[in-house]
C-alpha positions in Angstrom: 100.7 133.5 70.7 101.9 132.8 74.2 99.4 130.0 74.3 101.1 128.1 71.0 104.4 128.3 72.5 103.3 127.1 76.0 101.3 124.2 74.0 104.4 123.2 71.7 106.9 123.3 74.6 104.8 121.4 77.1 104.3 118.6 73.9 108.1 118.7 73.4 109.1 118.5 77.1 106.5 115.8 77.6 108.2 113.6 74.6 111.7 114.1 75.9 110.4 112.9 79.3 108.9 110.0 77.6 112.0 109.4 76.0 114.0 109.2 79.3 111.3 106.8 80.9 111.4 104.7 78.0 115.2 104.3 78.0 115.2 103.4 81.7 112.4 100.6 81.0 114.5 99.2 78.2 117.5 99.0 80.0 115.8 97.4 82.6 114.1 94.9 80.5 116.9 94.1 78.4 119.0 93.2 81.4 116.6 91.4 83.1 115.9 89.3 79.8 119.6 88.5 79.2 120.1 87.5 83.0 117.1 85.2 82.6 117.9 83.6 79.5 121.5 82.8 81.0 120.2 81.3 84.1 117.1 79.6 82.9 117.9 78.6 79.0 121.6 78.1 79.5 121.8 77.1 83.1 124.8 79.4 83.3 126.0 82.0 85.6 125.9 85.7 84.6 129.0 87.8 84.8 127.6 91.4 85.7 131.0 93.0 85.0 131.2 91.9 81.7 127.4 91.5 81.1 127.9 87.9 79.7 126.7 84.3 80.6 129.4 82.2 81.9 128.9 78.6 81.5 132.0 77.4 83.7 132.5 79.8 86.6 130.0 80.8 89.2 129.7 84.7 89.6 128.0 86.6 92.5 124.7 88.5 92.3 124.8 92.0 91.3 121.6 93.8 92.2 120.4 96.4 89.5 120.1 99.2 92.0 123.8 98.6 92.7 124.7 98.5 89.0 122.4 101.5 88.0 121.8 103.6 91.2 120.0 106.6 89.7 117.4 104.8 87.5 115.0 104.7 89.9 115.0 108.4 90.4 115.3 109.3 86.8 112.2 107.1 86.1 110.3 108.8 88.8 111.2 112.3 87.6 110.5 111.5 83.9 107.0 110.2 85.3 106.5 113.2 87.2 107.4 115.4 84.3 105.4 113.7 81.8 102.3 114.4 83.9 103.1 118.0 84.6 104.0 118.6 81.1 101.0 117.1 79.7 98.8 119.0 82.2 100.2 122.2 80.8 99.7 121.2 77.2 96.0 120.3 78.4 95.5 123.5 80.3 96.9 125.4 77.0 94.4 123.9 75.0 91.4 125.1 77.1 89.5 128.3 77.0 90.1 130.3 80.1 88.0 133.3 79.4 86.2 135.2 82.2 82.4 135.4 81.5 
């Protein structure tokens, strides 16, 4: 019974951590594509305060780390959590009886 709980909690927590990691990767990719489309396709300047392409005014560059200072740590914690929780899941699936 305890192994079943460990197995289900490990898998659930791994899925939650994967969701956090996916959300960070999605936000980074989405913003990168928006900026790239503005600069390359529309030949504009990206306004990071309103997150829109401006074809008339030149705007300063604001690094992703400045706009989202905790994303790197969140992604790292989520990645390590996935590894730990999946290890717990795999550990709970194996038979550890002494011979």
